C-alpha positions in Angstrom: -0.2 0.0 -0.1 1.4 3.5 -1.1 2.0 6.3 1.7 -0.9 8.2 0.3 -3.2 5.3 0.2 -2.3 4.1 3.8 -2.9 7.7 4.8 -6.3 8.0 3.4 -6.9 4.5 5.0 -5.6 5.9 8.4 -7.8 9.1 8.1 -11.0 6.8 7.4 -10.2 4.7 10.4 -9.8 7.7 12.5 -13.1 8.8 11.4 -14.6 5.7 12.2 -13.0 5.9 15.8 -14.5 9.4 16.1 -18.1 8.2 15.4 -17.9 9.8 11.9 -18.7 7.0 9.5 -20.1 9.4 6.7 -16.8 11.2 6.4 -15.0 8.0 6.8 -16.4 6.8 3.5 -14.7 9.7 1.6 -11.4 8.8 2.6 -12.0 4.9 2.4 -13.5 5.1 -1.2 -10.4 7.0 -2.4 -8.1 4.4 -0.8 -10.5 1.7 -2.4 -10.1 3.2 -5.9 -6.4 3.0 -5.6 -6.2 -0.3 -4.2 -9.4 -2.2 -4.7 -7.8 -5.6 -3.7 -7.1 -4.7 -0.3 -9.2 -6.4 2.3 -8.4 -4.2 5.1 -9.8 -1.0 3.1 -12.8 -2.9 2.0 -13.6 -4.1 5.5 -13.2 -0.5 7.0 -15.4 1.0 4.1 -18.0 -1.9 4.9 -18.3 -0.7 8.8 -18.6 2.9 7.5 -21.5 1.8 5.2 -23.1 -0.5 7.8 -22.9 2.5 10.3 -24.7 4.9 8.1 -27.2 2.3 7.0 -26.2 1.8 3.6 -26.8 -2.1 3.8 -26.3 -2.9 0.2 -22.9 -1.3 0.0 -21.9 -2.6 3.1 -23.0 -6.2 1.9 -20.9 -5.7 -1.3 -17.8 -4.6 0.8 -18.1 -7.6 3.3 -18.5 -10.1 0.2 -15.6 -8.6 -1.3 -13.4 -9.1 2.0 -14.6 -12.7 2.0 -13.7 -13.2 -1.6 -10.0 -12.0 -0.9 -10.0 -13.6 2.5 -12.5 -16.7 2.7 -11.4 -17.5 6.5 -11.8 -13.9 8.0 -14.3 -14.7 10.8 -15.2 -11.0 11.4 -16.3 -10.5 7.6 -18.5 -13.5 8.0 -20.0 -11.9 11.2 -20.2 -8.4 9.7 -21.9 -9.7 6.6 -24.2 -11.6 8.7 -25.3 -8.4 10.4 -25.8 -6.4 7.3 -28.1 -9.4 6.0 -30.0 -9.5 9.3 -30.5 -5.8 8.7 -32.0 -6.5 5.4 -34.5 -9.2 6.7 -32.4 -12.0 5.5 -32.1 -14.0 8.8 -31.5 -17.3 7.4 -28.6 -16.3 5.1 -27.3 -14.3 7.8 -27.3 -17.2 10.4 -25.2 -19.2 8.1 -22.5 -16.4 8.1 -22.7 -16.1 11.9 -22.3 -20.2 12.2 -19.2 -19.6 9.7 -17.9 -16.9 11.9 -18.3 -18.9 15.1 -16.6 -22.0 13.6 -13.7 -19.9 12.6 -13.5 -18.2 15.8 -15.1 -20.7 18.5 -14.1 -18.7 21.4 -16.3 -15.8 20.4 -19.4 -15.3 22.7 -20.4 -12.6 20.3 -20.8 -14.9 17.5 -22.5 -17.6 19.3 -24.8 -15.2 20.5 -26.2 -14.0 17.3 -26.6 -17.8 16.3 -28.8 -18.2 19.3 -31.1 -15.3 18.6 -31.8 -16.4 15.0 -32.3 -20.2 15.6 
């Protein structure tokens, strides 16, 4: 990742930490244009979209993260949350189960499964 792309990524993450997800999307979208195959950028952008309730965009970002890194437990969990927000509970639960199988010690992942079964 180039320095300028990394700076955009860090700026986006800082906005997320400060509770400014809409502002985060600006920097993260620029970073994504420069490095579209970078899972960390796509994950942060997915989080930003999720927080501003842009469910379809969040879904697309988390799906791309999983395409790049199929064993990313957090991406499965986040995709599950995004699908659940869109009323797709059965599909969401499948991703919660995958996340839990990849990270069996996570109470958070197991709790989501219990809520939907």
